C-alpha positions as CSV (number, residue, x, y, z in Angstrom):
1,M,-19.4,-8.0,4.8
2,R,-20.2,-9.1,8.4
3,A,-17.2,-9.2,10.6
4,S,-17.9,-12.8,11.7
5,A,-17.8,-14.0,8.2
6,L,-14.6,-12.2,7.4
7,S,-13.1,-13.7,10.6
8,C,-13.9,-17.2,9.4
9,L,-12.3,-16.6,6.0
10,I,-9.1,-15.3,7.8
11,D,-9.2,-18.4,10.0
12,R,-9.4,-20.7,7.1
13,L,-6.7,-18.9,5.3
14,A,-4.3,-19.1,8.3
15,A,-5.1,-22.8,8.8
16,G,-4.6,-23.7,5.2
17,T,-1.3,-22.1,4.3
18,K,2.3,-22.4,5.7
19,R,3.0,-18.7,5.2
20,L,0.8,-15.6,4.8
21,L,1.6,-12.4,2.9
22,V,-0.3,-9.4,4.1
23,A,-0.1,-6.4,1.7
24,T,-1.8,-3.0,2.5
25,D,-1.9,0.6,1.5
26,F,-0.8,3.3,3.9
27,D,-2.9,6.5,3.9
28,G,-6.5,5.7,4.4
29,T,-5.7,2.1,5.4
30,L,-3.2,2.0,8.2
31,C,-3.8,5.6,9.2
32,P,-6.6,8.2,8.7
33,I,-6.4,10.7,6.0
34,T,-5.5,14.2,7.2
35,D,-5.6,17.7,5.5
36,S,-1.8,17.6,5.5
37,P,0.2,14.5,4.4
38,S,3.1,15.5,6.7
39,D,0.7,15.2,9.8
40,V,-0.2,11.5,9.1
41,A,0.9,8.9,11.6
42,I,-0.1,5.3,12.4
43,P,-2.3,5.1,15.4
44,P,-0.6,3.3,18.4
45,V,-3.2,0.5,18.4
46,I,-2.3,-0.4,14.7
47,L,1.4,0.0,15.3
48,E,1.3,-2.5,18.1
49,I,-0.5,-5.0,15.9
50,L,2.0,-4.4,13.1
51,V,4.8,-5.2,15.7
52,Q,3.2,-8.5,16.6
53,L,2.7,-9.4,12.9
54,S,6.2,-8.5,12.0
55,L,7.5,-10.9,14.7
56,S,5.7,-13.9,13.3
57,Q,7.7,-16.3,11.3
58,R,4.7,-17.2,9.2
59,V,3.8,-13.6,8.2
60,A,5.4,-11.3,5.6
61,F,3.9,-7.8,5.8
62,T,4.2,-5.3,3.0
63,V,3.1,-1.8,2.7
64,I,2.6,-0.5,-0.8
65,S,2.0,3.3,-1.0
66,G,2.0,6.2,-3.3
67,R,4.3,8.0,-0.8
68,A,8.0,8.3,-1.5
69,L,10.0,5.4,-0.1
70,D,12.1,7.5,2.3
71,D,8.8,9.2,3.5
72,L,7.3,5.8,4.0
73,V,10.4,4.4,5.9
74,R,10.1,7.3,8.3
75,R,6.5,6.7,9.1
76,V,6.7,2.9,9.4
77,P,9.5,2.3,11.9
78,L,9.6,-1.5,11.7
79,Q,12.6,-3.1,10.1
80,K,10.9,-6.4,9.4
81,I,8.1,-5.0,7.3
82,I,8.6,-4.6,3.5
83,L,8.0,-1.1,2.4
84,A,7.1,-0.1,-1.2
85,G,6.9,3.6,-2.2
86,N,6.0,5.4,-5.3
87,Y,3.2,2.9,-6.2
88,G,5.7,0.1,-6.0
89,L,8.4,1.6,-8.1
90,A,10.9,1.4,-5.1
91,V,11.0,-1.4,-2.5
92,R,13.0,-1.8,0.7
93,G,12.8,-4.6,3.2
94,P,14.6,-7.5,4.9
95,A,17.0,-8.9,2.1
96,L,15.0,-7.0,-0.5
97,S,15.9,-3.8,-2.4
98,F,14.4,-2.7,-5.8
99,E,14.2,0.5,-7.8
100,H,12.5,0.4,-11.2
101,P,15.4,1.2,-13.7
102,E,13.4,3.0,-16.2
103,A,11.8,5.2,-13.6
104,R,15.3,6.1,-12.4
105,K,16.4,6.8,-16.0
106,I,13.8,9.5,-16.5
107,R,14.3,11.1,-13.0
108,P,16.0,14.2,-14.6
109,Q,12.8,14.9,-16.8
110,L,10.6,14.5,-13.6
111,A,12.8,17.0,-11.7
112,E,12.4,19.5,-14.6
113,A,8.7,18.9,-14.8
114,C,8.4,19.6,-11.0
115,A,10.4,22.8,-11.4
116,H,7.9,24.0,-14.1
117,L,5.0,22.9,-12.1
118,G,6.2,24.9,-9.1
119,Q,6.1,28.0,-11.1
120,V,2.6,27.1,-12.4
121,V,1.0,26.4,-9.1
122,A,2.6,29.4,-7.4
123,A,-0.4,31.5,-8.5
124,S,-2.8,29.3,-6.7
125,K,-2.9,29.9,-2.9
126,G,-2.7,26.5,-0.9
127,A,-1.3,24.5,-3.9
128,W,2.1,22.9,-3.7
129,V,4.2,20.4,-5.7
130,E,5.7,17.3,-4.0
131,D,8.7,15.7,-5.8
132,K,8.7,12.1,-4.6
133,V,11.8,11.2,-6.7
134,L,10.2,8.7,-8.9
135,T,6.7,10.2,-9.0
136,A,5.2,13.6,-8.2
137,A,2.1,15.2,-7.0
138,V,0.3,18.5,-7.1
139,H,-1.7,19.0,-3.9
140,Y,-4.7,21.3,-4.0
141,R,-6.7,20.3,-0.9
142,N,-6.4,23.8,0.5
143,V,-7.0,25.7,-2.7
144,D,-10.2,27.6,-2.9
145,R,-12.9,25.5,-4.9
146,S,-13.4,28.5,-7.4
147,E,-9.7,28.2,-8.4
148,R,-9.4,24.5,-8.7
149,Y,-10.5,24.1,-12.3
150,A,-8.0,26.7,-13.5
151,L,-5.2,25.1,-11.5
152,M,-5.9,21.6,-13.0
153,R,-6.0,23.2,-16.5
154,N,-2.7,24.8,-16.0
155,V,-1.2,21.6,-14.7
156,R,-2.4,19.6,-17.7
157,H,-1.0,22.3,-20.0
158,C,2.4,22.3,-18.1
159,M,2.7,18.5,-18.3
160,A,1.7,18.3,-22.1
161,P,5.4,18.3,-23.3
162,Y,6.1,15.3,-21.0
163,G,3.0,13.3,-22.0
164,T,4.9,10.4,-23.6
165,L,6.9,9.9,-20.2
166,F,4.4,10.7,-17.5
167,G,0.7,10.2,-17.0
168,M,-1.6,12.0,-14.6
169,R,-4.1,10.6,-12.3
170,A,-6.7,12.2,-10.0
171,G,-6.5,11.3,-6.3
172,R,-7.9,12.8,-3.2
173,K,-7.4,16.5,-3.8
174,V,-4.2,15.7,-5.5
175,I,-3.0,15.2,-9.1
176,E,-0.6,12.3,-9.2
177,I,2.2,12.3,-11.9
178,I,3.5,8.8,-12.6
179,P,6.0,7.4,-15.2
180,R,4.3,5.5,-18.1
181,L,6.0,2.2,-17.6
182,G,3.1,-0.3,-17.2
183,W,4.0,-0.8,-13.5
184,D,1.6,-0.5,-10.6
185,K,0.8,-1.9,-7.1
186,G,-0.2,-5.2,-8.6
187,S,3.1,-5.5,-10.4
188,C,4.9,-4.7,-7.1
189,L,2.9,-7.3,-5.3
190,G,3.8,-10.0,-7.8
191,W,7.4,-9.0,-7.6
192,V,7.4,-9.3,-3.8
193,R,5.7,-12.7,-3.9
194,H,8.2,-13.9,-6.4
195,K,11.2,-12.7,-4.4
196,L,9.9,-14.2,-1.3
197,N,9.0,-17.5,-3.1
198,M,5.3,-17.0,-1.9
199,E,3.5,-17.4,-5.2
200,R,1.5,-20.4,-3.7
201,D,1.1,-19.1,-0.2
202,G,-2.0,-17.3,1.2
203,C,-2.3,-13.5,0.6
204,I,-4.5,-10.7,2.0
205,C,-4.6,-7.4,0.4
206,I,-6.3,-4.3,2.0
207,G,-6.6,-0.9,0.5
208,D,-8.9,2.2,0.2
209,D,-7.6,3.8,-3.0
210,P,-8.4,3.3,-6.7
211,T,-4.6,2.5,-7.2
212,D,-5.1,-0.5,-4.9
213,E,-7.4,-2.1,-7.5
214,S,-4.3,-3.4,-9.4
215,M,-3.3,-5.1,-6.2
216,F,-6.6,-6.7,-5.9
217,V,-6.6,-7.9,-9.5
218,A,-3.2,-9.4,-9.0
219,N,-4.6,-11.2,-5.9
220,A,-7.9,-12.2,-7.4
221,S,-7.8,-15.8,-6.2
222,Q,-7.2,-14.8,-2.6
223,L,-8.6,-12.4,0.0
224,N,-9.0,-8.7,-1.0
225,I,-10.6,-6.1,1.3
226,R,-11.6,-2.6,0.3
227,V,-11.6,0.2,3.0
228,G,-14.2,3.0,3.2
229,P,-17.5,3.7,1.4
230,V,-18.7,1.0,-0.7
231,S,-17.8,1.8,-4.3
232,H,-16.9,0.0,-7.6
233,T,-14.1,-2.4,-6.7
234,V,-12.6,-5.8,-7.6
235,A,-12.4,-6.7,-3.9
236,R,-15.1,-8.9,-2.7
237,Y,-14.9,-7.8,1.0
238,H,-15.4,-4.4,2.6
239,V,-14.6,-2.7,6.0
240,G,-15.7,0.8,7.0
241,D,-12.5,2.5,8.1
242,V,-8.9,2.4,9.5
243,F,-10.1,1.1,12.9
244,E,-11.9,-1.8,11.2
245,V,-8.7,-2.5,9.5
246,A,-7.1,-2.8,12.9
247,A,-9.7,-5.3,13.9
248,V,-9.0,-7.4,10.8
249,L,-5.1,-7.3,11.3
250,A,-5.6,-8.1,15.0
251,H,-7.6,-11.2,14.0
252,V,-5.0,-12.2,11.4
253,E,-2.4,-12.0,14.1
254,H,-4.6,-14.1,16.5
255,A,-5.4,-16.6,13.7
256,V,-1.7,-17.1,12.7
257,R,-0.6,-17.4,16.4
258,T,-3.5,-19.9,17.2
259,H,-2.7,-22.2,14.2
260,N,1.0,-22.0,15.0
261,L,0.2,-23.5,18.5
262,E,-2.1,-26.1,16.8
263,R,0.7,-27.1,14.4
264,D,3.2,-27.3,17.4
265,D,0.7,-29.6,19.3
266,L,0.3,-31.9,16.2
267,A,4.1,-32.1,15.9
268,A,4.5,-33.0,19.5
269,V,1.8,-35.7,19.2
270,S,3.5,-37.1,16.1
271,L,6.8,-37.1,17.8
272,G,5.5,-38.8,20.8
273,N,3.9,-41.6,18.6
274,E,7.3,-42.1,16.8
275,V,9.1,-42.5,20.1
276,A,6.6,-44.8,21.5
């Protein structure tokens, strides 16, 4: 979608709502994808915009990621932003704290599965298992292409005994292992909106991953933006990359600040009329 049209939509949303919830993914949305997940960092230009948005009284900013919550906290060093890890199974933010009780209950089984997976992937050079406390992942980005099919087959075989507890999902050169709880990013978005009493306020969702589609579905009546190559998505609007996301967020900050000033001017005029 043309940038001017998207800017107009953001302006109307900022003008028509008292508060605005902005929810985004992390990898591929706020920061570029890298070969090593540990090397990812938010670009300074985006971090500065996040700082400004976090200071606004009208904006609640939420990052909902597949990363472990503690990992996400280290990479988003802003106390006023709500962070949700493990696809929304764990949440931390100002006056907010949540961990899905059923996910915590089956933590021992996940730890056991990760130990077994570690033995399985040891034979595949470049593969490794990431235990994210409530979810897990088998990374194979650096595995030789000729060995990937065998690795995936071995992972499926290893996880078969845990099939009633955990599902598997293909990501970007990664196999995600997620509890079968009927909980996703969309569920988390709904929980955050309820806790913040923002069900009737404006909401913008931005993401690049298939897991973000549940967030778009939960926000169907509002503004959803898909990042990256055009593909099948529920989102009606599209931007090309992380730096176009930066432009969108910068416009959100500008629109909210501008309409704040307009509201202040209207209040001053109204007060002046009352005094007169």
